[in-house]
Residue frames relative to the residue before (quaternion, step in Angstrom):
aa qw qx qy qz dx dy dz
M 1.0000 0.0000 0.0000 0.0000 0.00 0.00 0.00
K 0.6669 0.4965 -0.3106 0.4608 3.62 0.90 -0.88
T 0.6323 0.5353 -0.3345 0.4491 3.58 0.98 -0.80
R 0.6402 0.5252 -0.3232 0.4581 3.56 0.99 -0.81
N 0.6498 0.5122 -0.3114 0.4673 3.61 0.99 -0.81
V 0.6363 0.5237 -0.3271 0.4626 3.57 1.02 -0.81
F 0.6804 0.4771 -0.2925 0.4732 3.59 0.86 -0.93
Y 0.6174 0.5359 -0.3385 0.4659 3.57 1.04 -0.74
G 0.6650 0.5041 -0.2895 0.4689 3.58 0.94 -0.94
L 0.6565 0.4960 -0.3084 0.4774 3.58 0.97 -0.84
G 0.6270 0.5362 -0.3296 0.4590 3.58 1.06 -0.75
I 0.6558 0.4961 -0.3024 0.4821 3.56 0.96 -0.88
L 0.6399 0.5237 -0.3208 0.4620 3.59 0.96 -0.86
T 0.6678 0.4994 -0.2984 0.4644 3.59 0.88 -0.94
A 0.6479 0.5082 -0.3173 0.4703 3.57 0.95 -0.84
G 0.6527 0.5164 -0.3099 0.4596 3.58 0.96 -0.83
L 0.6461 0.5081 -0.3184 0.4723 3.57 0.99 -0.81
G 0.6575 0.5131 -0.3057 0.4593 3.56 0.95 -0.86
I 0.6665 0.4893 -0.2989 0.4765 3.58 0.90 -0.90
G 0.6579 0.5114 -0.3101 0.4577 3.59 0.95 -0.85
T 0.6438 0.5141 -0.3174 0.4696 3.58 0.98 -0.81
A 0.6615 0.5066 -0.3024 0.4629 3.56 0.91 -0.94
M 0.6632 0.4950 -0.3077 0.4694 3.60 0.90 -0.86
G 0.6378 0.5308 -0.3249 0.4538 3.57 1.00 -0.80
L 0.6724 0.4858 -0.2938 0.4748 3.57 0.97 -0.83
L 0.6715 0.5080 -0.2989 0.4491 3.57 0.98 -0.78
Y 0.7945 0.3227 -0.1428 0.4942 3.56 0.96 -0.88
A 0.3689 0.7304 -0.4999 0.2838 3.61 1.21 0.21
P 0.4111 -0.7449 0.4659 0.2432 3.60 -0.71 1.01
H 0.7946 0.1675 -0.0739 0.5788 3.62 1.14 -0.54
S 0.5867 -0.5363 0.4527 0.4041 3.53 -1.29 0.22
G 0.6945 -0.4729 0.3388 0.4235 3.56 -1.27 0.25
R 0.6491 0.5203 -0.3158 0.4564 3.57 0.96 -0.90
Q 0.6684 0.4917 -0.3003 0.4704 3.59 0.90 -0.91
T 0.6459 0.5214 -0.3225 0.4549 3.57 0.96 -0.85
R 0.6518 0.5036 -0.3211 0.4673 3.60 0.95 -0.83
K 0.6378 0.5159 -0.3306 0.4667 3.60 1.02 -0.75
L 0.6465 0.5175 -0.3187 0.4612 3.58 0.97 -0.87
I 0.6557 0.5000 -0.3112 0.4724 3.58 0.94 -0.87
S 0.6488 0.5218 -0.3143 0.4561 3.57 0.97 -0.87
R 0.6641 0.4934 -0.3043 0.4722 3.60 0.93 -0.87
A 0.6440 0.5152 -0.3246 0.4631 3.57 0.97 -0.83
A 0.6454 0.5103 -0.3221 0.4684 3.59 1.01 -0.78
E 0.6479 0.5053 -0.3185 0.4727 3.59 0.98 -0.81
D 0.6434 0.5151 -0.3182 0.4685 3.58 0.96 -0.85
G 0.6468 0.5178 -0.3112 0.4655 3.57 1.00 -0.83
A 0.6525 0.5057 -0.3109 0.4710 3.57 0.98 -0.85
D 0.6392 0.5157 -0.3223 0.4708 3.60 1.00 -0.81
F 0.6393 0.5274 -0.3207 0.4586 3.58 0.98 -0.86
V 0.6711 0.4936 -0.2989 0.4654 3.57 0.88 -0.95
A 0.6476 0.5145 -0.3253 0.4584 3.60 0.95 -0.82
E 0.6628 0.5027 -0.3054 0.4634 3.60 0.91 -0.89
R 0.6632 0.4900 -0.3073 0.4751 3.59 0.90 -0.89
S 0.6188 0.5409 -0.3457 0.4527 3.61 1.03 -0.72
R 0.6461 0.5076 -0.3205 0.4714 3.58 0.96 -0.84
E 0.6579 0.5112 -0.3119 0.4568 3.59 0.93 -0.89
I 0.6727 0.4902 -0.2971 0.4678 3.58 0.90 -0.92
R 0.6353 0.5236 -0.3313 0.4609 3.58 0.99 -0.82
K 0.6498 0.5040 -0.3141 0.4744 3.61 0.99 -0.82
Q 0.6563 0.5051 -0.3108 0.4664 3.59 0.91 -0.87
A 0.6489 0.5072 -0.3206 0.4678 3.58 0.99 -0.80
G 0.6423 0.5172 -0.3193 0.4669 3.59 1.00 -0.80
D 0.6446 0.5144 -0.3146 0.4701 3.57 0.99 -0.85
A 0.6583 0.5017 -0.3063 0.4703 3.60 0.93 -0.88
F 0.6297 0.5311 -0.3298 0.4612 3.58 1.03 -0.78
E 0.6622 0.5004 -0.3071 0.4655 3.58 0.92 -0.90
R 0.6399 0.5074 -0.3294 0.4739 3.60 0.98 -0.81
G 0.6439 0.5218 -0.3178 0.4606 3.58 1.01 -0.76
K 0.6336 0.5207 -0.3315 0.4664 3.58 1.02 -0.76
V 0.6472 0.5105 -0.3174 0.4687 3.58 0.94 -0.89
L 0.6714 0.4935 -0.3011 0.4637 3.58 0.86 -0.93
A 0.6539 0.5051 -0.3179 0.4650 3.62 0.95 -0.84
T 0.6382 0.5237 -0.3276 0.4594 3.57 1.00 -0.78
K 0.6523 0.5097 -0.3068 0.4696 3.59 1.00 -0.82
L 0.6700 0.5070 -0.2990 0.4523 3.57 0.99 -0.82
V 0.6795 0.4769 -0.2850 0.4792 3.57 1.04 -0.78
A 0.6804 0.5218 -0.2930 0.4230 3.61 0.97 -0.80
C-alpha cells in the first residue's frame, strides 16, 4: 500500500513538472537568449546601484565623522 502511494505521488509530481514546463514555454515573454540578457542587465544595474549607494553612504559617514571630531574638539577645549 505504501509503495503504491509513493508511486502515485511521484506520478503526480512528474505530471506537475511537465505541465509547468510546458506552460512556461508557451507563455514565456522572451526567448532564452533575450531572457538571459535581461537578467544580466538587471544584475549589472543592481550592482551599479549598490556601488553608487555605497559611495554615498561612505561619504555621509565620513562627513558625520568629521562633524563629530569638530564637536568633540569644541567640547574638550
